[in-house]
N, C-alpha and C positions, 0 to 999 in steps of 0.2 A: 504494500500500500504506500503510495507517495506520501512524503512527510506532510505536505500541505493538507492532504485528505485526512491523515491521521490526526493532525492538530484540530481540524474542524470537528472530527468525530469526538475527540476528548472534550472540546468546548461544548458541543451539543449535550454530551453526557453530564457535564457539570451543570448546565442549565436545567436539565431534567431532574437533577437531584434536589430533593427538598432542602431549603436553606432556612434555618430559623432566624427570626429577627433578633438582632443584638440589642434587645431592650434592656436598659440598665435596671438592676434590682435595687432601687434606691428609695423604695416606698411603694405606695399604690396610688395611681392617678396623680392628682395634685397634692397629695399628702406625702411629703418627703421627710425621710429620717432627719432628725436634727431640728425640725420646726418647733417653735414655741406653741403653747395652746392657743394664743391669740392669732398667730399666723395660720394655724390649722383651721381655726374657726372662720378665718377670712376667705378660705377657699370656696369659690362659688358652688352652689348646688345642694348644700346641706345646712341644716340648723341643728346645733348641738345643745344639750342640756348643760347644767352647771359643771364646771371643772372641779374635780376632787383631787386635792394634792396628796392624799394618803389613801392606801388601800385598806382592806378589811383587817390586816395585821398591823396597822399603824405604821407601815413602812412609807418612806418618801418616794412612792411610785404613784404618779397621778394618772387620771383617766377621765374621759368624757365620752358620752354616747350620743349618737345621732338620734334625732326625734322621729325620723322617718326612714323607711328602708331604702337601700340603694339597689337599683336594678342592674344585675350583672348576669350575662349569659341567659337572659330571659327569666331569671328568678329574683325574688326579693330577698335581700340580705340585711340583717342587723349589723350596723357599723359601729365599732368601738375603737377609740384611739387611746394608746397607753404611752406614758412619758416616764423618763428616768428621774433620778433625784435632782438633776439640773433642769428639769422641766423641758427636756428635749424629746421629741417624738422618737420612739424606738420600736413601736409595734402597732400594726394595723390589723384588726381582726374583723372578718366577715363571717356571719353565721346564718345558715338557712335551716329551718326545721319544718318538716311536713311529714304526714303519715304516708307510708308506702309499704309495699312488700319488700322482703329482703333482696329479691332480685332487682327490683326497681331502684332500691337504694344503691346497690352496686353499680347499676347502669348509670345512675346520676353521677356517682363518683368518677367513673371512667370518662364520662362526657366532660366533666369539669377538668379532669387531668389532661385530656386531649386539648382543650382550649388553652390551658396554661402552657402546655408544651409548645404551642405555636408561638408564644411570646418569649419563652425563656429557654427552650430546648429540653432535653431529656431529664426526667426526674429519677430519683433513686430511693430505695428503701432506707428507713432510718435506723431500724434495729436488726440484729442478726437473726437468722432463721433458728427455729427451735421446735423440737417435737413436744407434744403434750406429755406432761409428767403429772400423774394423778395425785402425787403428794404435794404439789404446789398449791398455794392458796391465793387466788383460785387457779385451777388447772388451765393452762394457756398453751396454745400452739401458734406458731407464726411461720408463714412460708412466703417466699418471694415469687411474684408473678410479673408478667411483662405485657405491655401494650404499646404499640408504636415504637418510639425511641426511648420510652420510659420503662423503668421497673418500679414496682410498688410492693408493699407488704400487705398481707392479709392475715389477720389474727382472729382466733376464736377463743373467747374467754368463757369458761363453763361455770355457771352458778348452780345453786341447788335445784331451781325449777325453771331456769331459762338460760339463754346464751346471749353473749354480746359479740357482734361481728364488727371488726374494725378494719378499714382500708386506709392506708396512709402512704404518702410519698413526699420527698423534699427535693428542692432545687437550690443549690448554694452558688452565689456569685459574689466574688470579692469579699467574702466574710459575712455578707447578708444572706438571708434565705427566706424561702416561702414554702410553707407546708400546706398540703391539701389532705384532708382526712374526712371520713364519713363513719358514723357509728349507728348501728341498728341493733336494738336489744329486745328480745322477746323469745317465745318458743319458735324454733326454726320454721314450722309450718303455719305460723300465724299469718293471715292474709294482709294484715296492716298493723304497723307500729311506727313510733316516731323514728325518722331518719334525720340525724343531725349532721350536716355537712359544714366544715370549717375551711376557710382559706386564711392563713395566718402569715403575715409578712413581719419579719423581725430584722432590725438593723443592729450592727455591732456597736 
């Protein structure tokens, strides 16, 4: 094959290969790590309740919550901002809770994971794999699975009369990270139970 034709073929292959956007992981939307509460409150689109400078344990870790849900990926999410002892934004939390089957909860997690992957690239499991040990309290198993360019973890926690199923993955960029997780707890054959999905951005 002539060199010019080979070069064109390589170039075409590169164009056909999915390339993830190099979006910086410096917060979420207009909420950037390091912002003061006043600066975060000034970001257009949300109205926040009062700022609390201490958490439930009386630590100098502030927080404030949005008064309305944020629409992300077609779902409504509760938005909460958290600040360090210097009143600098270091965590953005998005939570969505709705009733669903266990299968639909997993599908929702995988859908959100796929959307986040488009922005940040492949995600990875957070914890090592482990087999269930009946003597653990509570007995827990954890396995790694894959979807697209990402891997994620699936954990099963056994309680006396029900199970908790947890899916989780993390993407780390320059010391900051975003976690996506979903939890569904009930009897495995229950047709509907709360599915809690979290997207959590944390800055160093």
